[in-house]
C-alpha positions, 0 to 999 in steps of 0.5 A: 500499499502507498503511503500518505502524506500526514495530512487531513486529505491523506488520512482521507485517502487511506481510509477511503483506500482501507474501506475499499477493502474486505472485511477479512482484509480490514480487520488485520489492518485493524489488529496491525494499528492495534498492536503497533501504532507506530509500525502502522503510521510509519507504513501507511504514512510518509512521516518526517523523521522528527515526528517519527521520534516524537511518536516512538518517544510518548509512553507506551500506553498513549501509543497504544491507546492510538492505536486502539481507538484508530483499530476500533474505528478502522474494523467498524468502517467508522471515520478518523482524522487528524486535524491540519497543524496550525502552522505551515511548515517546511519539510524539516518543519516538524523539528521546529514545531515540536521544540517549539512545544506539541500535544496531542489532543484526542476526541473520540465520540463512542456512540458513533466511533468518530476519531479526531487526532489534534496536533497543536502547539503548547500554551506557553 
């Protein structure tokens, strides 16, 4: 499977591709993300090395929760998304963004399975 950009459009493109899969293949994908979010993200998205390293530095429990949330959406063919980063980044911009302060805001609506990952700068 081709790698998608780590953007709202890339996330939508991946979702579109995944939801064309047969149920068995889709459940395999859900299991993959649930078991290893970092490997799944690296295999499915063109991640900047700084973003990859940041995700890798997150506590195991956070990566596990991210994987489970996305796996839940995938297995139920429900939407999941990422919001735009609030600043424009050059190719090496993730390192500047991460050093400026970075946090994940995760919103999941249990009734519909909707999942949104919001990347924001931390308050100074």
